[in-house]
N, C-alpha and C positions, 0 to 999 in steps of 0.2 A: 389694744395692743396685738391681740392673739390676729385679729384681721388685718394688722399693716404688715403682721411679719408673713403674712400670708400671702397679700400683693406682692412684697419686696419678693420671697419666691417665687410665682408666678412671674413676675418681669424677671429674675434672673433665667429661671426655666427657660424663657422663650428667646431671651439675648444669647445664651449659649446652644440654642438648637439653631438661631440664626446664622451662626458662626462654627456650625456644626464641622467643618471640614477645614476650619482655618487654625491650625495647632497654636501660631502664635497666640493667638488673641484669648483661645482658651486655657494658654500653660498658666495666664495670670489672671482668670477669670474668677470672681467670687466666687460664683457656684463651684467650680472646682478646687477651691481652697478648700469648701464646707465639705464635700465629698471626699476628696483623696487626700492620702496623706504623699506629704511632698517625694518622699522615696519609695520608688516602688520596684518589686520584684523582677528579676528578668530585665531592667533597662527599660522599660516601659514610663514613658514621659506620664504625670498630671494629666495633659491635655490626650494623651489617647485612653487614658483609663476612663478619664471624664465623658469620653465619646461613649466609651463600652456601654459605661453605665446607663447614659440616656439613650441607647439604642436596646440596650434589655428591656428598660421601663416601660417603653415605648410598646416593644414586642408584648408585654403583658396583657396591654390594652387589647390586643387580637384576640376575638373571641373563636379562633377558627376559620379554617377554611368553607366547613358545610353552612356559615353565614353567609348568604347572598352582598356581593360589592356594597351597592347600595344601601342595606338594611340598616336602621338607626341606629340599631347595638352596636352596629361595625364602624360607624363612623367618627367615632373620637380619633381609634386608630389610622382608619383611612385619611383624615385629615393630617395627623403630624406626620405619619410615614411618605404620603403625597408632598405638602410643602416643605417638610426638612430634609429627610432623608432621599427624596428624589428629587426635590428642586423646581417642582412644579410651579408652574404660577397660580395665584389664586384663583382668577376667573375661571382657567381652563379647567380647573379643578372643581371648582361651583358650577360648573356645566357640564360636565362627567358627572357630578351626584345629581344632578338634577336640583338642584337650588341655587337660591338669590347670592348676592352677594354679603348683603345683609344679614340671611342665615348662615352661611358660612362663618362670617367674621362672630355670630355666636356662638355657633357649635365649636370653633378653634378657642373661645373663651374657655369651655366648659372642658373640652381636651387637655387644654393645658392645665386646669386645675386636676381634672383626675392625675396627670402625670407629676405633677407637683407634689400630690397627696402621698404617689405610691415612692417618691424620692424621700417625703421627709417620713414615711412609716418604716423604708428598709433602710435607709442611709444616715438620716441625720437625727433619729430620736434617741434620746441619751438613755444609756443602759442603764437597767435597774441597778442598784446598788447591789453588789457582790457578785452581780452577774457578767460576762463576756461580753460584748456589743457586738453587734451582729457584723461587723466588718472583720471580727476577730473568727469568724468561724473559718475553718479549713474549705479549700477547695472540693477535697474530697467528700465531707457533709453536705457542701452547699449542692455539688452535682447528683449526690445519691439524691435528696431532696427532692430536687426536681425532674428525676430519671421515673419518680414513683406517678408524677403529672401528664399521664401521656394525651396525646391527641392525635388525629389524623392527620398527616401530612401530606400534599400533594407535591412533589419533589419539582416538578418542573414550575411549578409558580414559585415554590418557596426559592428555590437556584436565581429566579429571574426577579423577588425582592431585594437578594442578598449581594447581586452585583453592582449596584448601584452606591452601594456603602462601601466598596473598594475601588471602587471608580477614581476619585482623588487619589488615592495612595498609587494606585498604576497608573494613572495620567503624571503624575512627578516622575515617576521612574521610568516612564515612557514602555509599560507595560500593558499588550493585549488582552481583555479580557473575556472571553467565550464560555460556553456549553453545549454537550452532547449531552442529552437524555434520552435514553434508550424508549421506545416505542412501550406502551404498557408496562412501564415500570410500577411496580405496586405501589399503593398508598400507605404511605408508614405510620405505626402507631408508636409515636415516640413526644419528647419533649420538644417542640420545636426550638423555645431558649437556648436549650444544652445542645442540639444539634447546629445551629445558627452559630453557638459560641466554637465549638468544635470547629466548624468548616472556617471559620474567619479568623480565628487564630493561626490556624493552618496556612491559610494563603496569605495573610498579611505577613507573616516570619518568612515566607518563598519571596514574596516581594521584595520585602527588605533585606535579607541576607542571601540572597542569590543574585547571579547576572541573568534574570530571566528577563526575555523579551514578550513571551507570551504565558497565559498559564490557563489553562480548560477545565472547567469543571465537568465530569462526563460520570454518568448513571448508568447503571446495567445490573443484570442478575447475574450470579453465575449457580446453576441449577435454580434452588428457589429460593438464594440467599440473595439480600440487596446488598449493590457496594455503591458509593461515592467517593470518586477519586478526583485527585488534582493532578493534571498533567502539566509541568512546568516546559517550555519553549526557550530553547537558547539559541546564538548566534552559532553559526555554522562551525566556528572553530571551537564551541565548548559543546560538552556532552558530561553531564551528572546522571549515576545511577540515581532512582530514588531512595536507596539506603545512606548513599552519601549526603544528599541533600535532608533527610530526615537528622543525620548525624549531625547538622550544622545548623539547628533550628536552636534558638536559646533555650527556648518554653515547651521543648517536646516534651519532658514528663509530665506539665500541666494539663497540654492535649491528650495524653494517652489515660490521665486520671479520668478526666471528663468520659473517655470512649468509652473507659471498664465501666463504669457509671451507667452510660447506656446500654448495655450490654452486650459492646463491640469490640473491636481490637484493629490496630494499624499494622497495614501489612504495607512491606515495598517490592514491587514485583515490576522488575525493567526499569521503566523510566515512568511510575505512578505510584503515586503516595494513596493507597486505597483507605477507607474506612468502611471498615467491615460490618455491615451491623445485621441487630439479633432477625435470625428470620420472623418475618410476622404473623404472629398468632392467628390460626384460621379457625373458624366455627363451621362446623359441619352443617348443609343445609341437604334435607331429603328434598326432592320435588318428584311429588305422586302424579304422575301425570300420564296417561296410554299413547300419549303423542311425543314420541320420540323427538320430533323437531322444536317442542317448545325448552324441553330441556336445553338442546344444544343454543337455542336462541337465549336462555337464561345462561348458559354458558359465558356466550359472549358479553353479554350484559357486565357479567360479574367477574371477567378475564383479569380487571388489576385490582381488587379489590381483595380482602382479607376471606373469602369466604372459599371453601371446598365441595363441590356438588356432589351430590350421589341420586342415582336415577331409580327411583321405583312404577313399574308400568300398572301396577295394579295395588290394592288392598292389604293382599296375603304377603305380597312381599315386604311391602312398606311396614308393617306388622313384625315380618320378620326383622327387617334392620332394626327398628327401632327397640326390639326388645333384646338385640345384641348391644345395645349402646353406641348405632354408631351415629346419629343425628345431634344435633341443637338445635334446631328448629326442622317443622313443616311447612313444604309450601303444598298443597291439597286441592286436584281440582275434586268438585264434586260429580261430574257424570263422566261414568268410566262404567264399561262392560262387567257384568260378574255383581262384585260389588262395588258400591258407591262411596263417595267421600262421607256421608253422613255414617256410616256404618263405623268408617274406620273413628270418626270423631267418638261415635258413642262405643268401639271398643276400648276409647283413649281414656274414656268417664270411668271405664270400670278397671281400668288398671290402675292400682295405687301407687307403683313405681313411678309411672309414666304420665299422668296424668295432669301433671302439669308443664308438660312439654309444648313447649309455644307451637301453635298453627296457625298459620296464614292460609286461608281461604283465596282459591285464584283459578276463579270459574266464570263462566258466560251469566252463569244462576247471581242472582242478585237476591240473597235472603239473609241477610245481617241477622237480624231478631232470633231466625231459628239457629243461625251458626255459633252466635253468641252464650246462646242457651245451653249447647252442646260444648262450648269451654272453648272455641276459637275465638285469639286473642285480634285479628286484622279480619278485613274481607275486600280483597281488591276484584274489581270486576276486568274480565278481561275484555281486549287484548290490554295487555301491561307495559308500559315502558320501563326503561333502566333506571330511571331516576327514582319512578313508582316503585318499582320491585325493592331498590337502595337501601330508601325510604323505611318502605314496612319492615324489611331485615333489622335495621336499626331501632328502630320502636320497640320490636318485642324483644331484641337482641341484640342488644352493641355490642361492636367488635371485641374481641378478646384484649 
């Protein structure tokens, strides 16, 4: 009986995904009836809410941007997003993943099973006696819960995956979608599901409730504060300020609740609705090397990453900065005039306050056993590429 129920749920999930953009079909779909109450707040239909739940469930399978696109642990998300959200042809997707059609079908079945499990556990499980169901949880509590689960978000890739979700809605109302992401926009440390729902909710409400002809996502920094904006475009005889646009959104309060949970705020400036995001927490990296050009190279490597760099040209200066409490991580050269990197490591071992400070050796010398015996966490051999440096920093101390 349980197996039959699971198979039935998988069939319903696959059928609903196949009709993800067909609101008329989804409105009376059996899965929609199980997932969503008939009456929805803010005038949303059962079909709209069902699609939102399916998209959020797919996003829960996303292991994060740090996992390569073709990696097996990312395949469930890649297949579901590619086939059903982007509408890719199965053979095209299989070719892109470097697998055959039979393997794609097997992986799709596994992905659908994983998605069905998420839906069953989060939305279809019967509540325990005397407890409220998961569906009764307030938006504020759910948003706060999601906000605690942060991950690295590359905004350019994030927006590129967001636009296909809005395409059908925009096409039906003859609205052009576009994006403009500033160069070197920082990697965000936020919950992707929460940010995605904020932007989708704002964008879909603007498209539905205002006479726009275009909607452009923009991302830029004001100082060191990241902002993602929505810029509506109108016919020549229409012009609305962002404040008037926001006032006409029926679910504005819900959006503001989610933005507040993410630590941000909604601002209306001229014609742009800005989602102002929290300043990315930055770890301080002390680069100890007598060559200033290496420090400048590392600064370029990490320009859009959540790290702040300090430079010490010698061991004495480095020890002074460490004892002042400045760095979270040290990247240390070994071959320097006067005192070398080995002496720095010895000094750290004799300092009970700072002996556990993460140290990454970065040198033309390759003596890992000696380095580890003196307390170093990782050893990189010069020359070092950007990906190697970033991977090492994340390994010894993930972004805050």
